[in-house]
C-alpha positions as CSV (number, residue, x, y, z in Angstrom):
1,X,131.4,67.0,96.8
2,X,133.3,69.4,94.4
3,X,132.0,72.9,94.1
4,X,130.3,73.7,90.8
5,X,131.3,76.8,89.0
6,X,129.5,78.6,86.1
7,X,131.1,80.3,83.2
8,X,129.7,83.5,81.7
9,X,129.5,83.1,77.9
10,X,127.5,84.5,75.1
11,X,125.6,81.2,74.8
12,X,124.9,78.6,77.4
13,X,126.9,75.3,77.0
14,X,124.8,72.6,75.5
15,X,125.2,69.0,74.8
16,X,123.8,67.1,71.8
17,X,120.9,64.8,72.7
18,X,120.0,62.1,70.2
19,X,116.6,60.4,70.5
20,X,116.0,56.8,69.4
21,X,118.2,54.3,67.5
22,X,119.3,55.4,64.1
23,X,118.4,59.0,64.7
24,X,119.9,61.2,62.0
25,X,120.6,64.9,62.0
26,X,119.1,65.1,58.5
27,X,115.6,64.0,59.7
28,X,115.1,66.5,62.5
29,X,116.2,70.0,63.4
30,X,119.9,70.6,63.0
31,X,122.2,71.1,66.0
32,X,122.6,74.7,65.0
33,X,118.8,75.3,64.9
34,X,118.4,73.7,68.3
35,X,121.3,75.7,69.7
36,X,119.8,79.0,68.4
37,X,116.3,78.2,69.8
38,X,117.8,77.2,73.1
39,X,119.7,80.5,73.3
40,X,116.5,82.4,72.6
41,X,114.8,80.4,75.4
42,X,117.8,81.3,77.7
43,X,117.3,85.0,76.9
44,X,113.5,84.8,77.3
45,X,114.2,83.4,80.8
46,X,116.3,86.4,81.7
47,X,119.7,84.8,80.9
48,X,120.1,83.0,84.2
49,X,122.5,80.1,84.3
50,X,121.8,76.5,85.3
51,X,119.1,75.5,82.9
52,X,121.0,74.7,79.7
53,X,119.8,71.1,79.4
54,X,116.2,72.0,80.0
55,X,116.5,74.9,77.5
56,X,118.0,72.5,75.0
57,X,115.3,69.8,75.4
58,X,112.6,72.4,75.2
59,X,114.1,73.9,72.0
60,X,114.5,70.5,70.4
61,X,110.9,69.6,71.3
62,X,109.5,72.9,69.9
63,X,111.4,72.5,66.6
64,X,110.4,68.9,66.2
65,X,106.8,69.8,66.8
66,X,107.0,72.6,64.2
67,X,108.3,70.1,61.7
68,X,105.6,67.6,62.6
69,X,108.1,65.1,64.2
70,X,107.1,65.2,67.9
């Protein structure tokens, strides 16, 4: 099994997650909004690596909930 390495960056690496068929960026929070909220969550957690996907999903959920879409 290959060894995993982490990179130190200003923001954690994130991947875009699209929910449901026909999901459109115009109907939910933008990728930039999710990215910024995920970065805030990352900082609130103390800036430890290894949780980027969880931070992203939590940020997306929170923003959708705020917009009444969750």
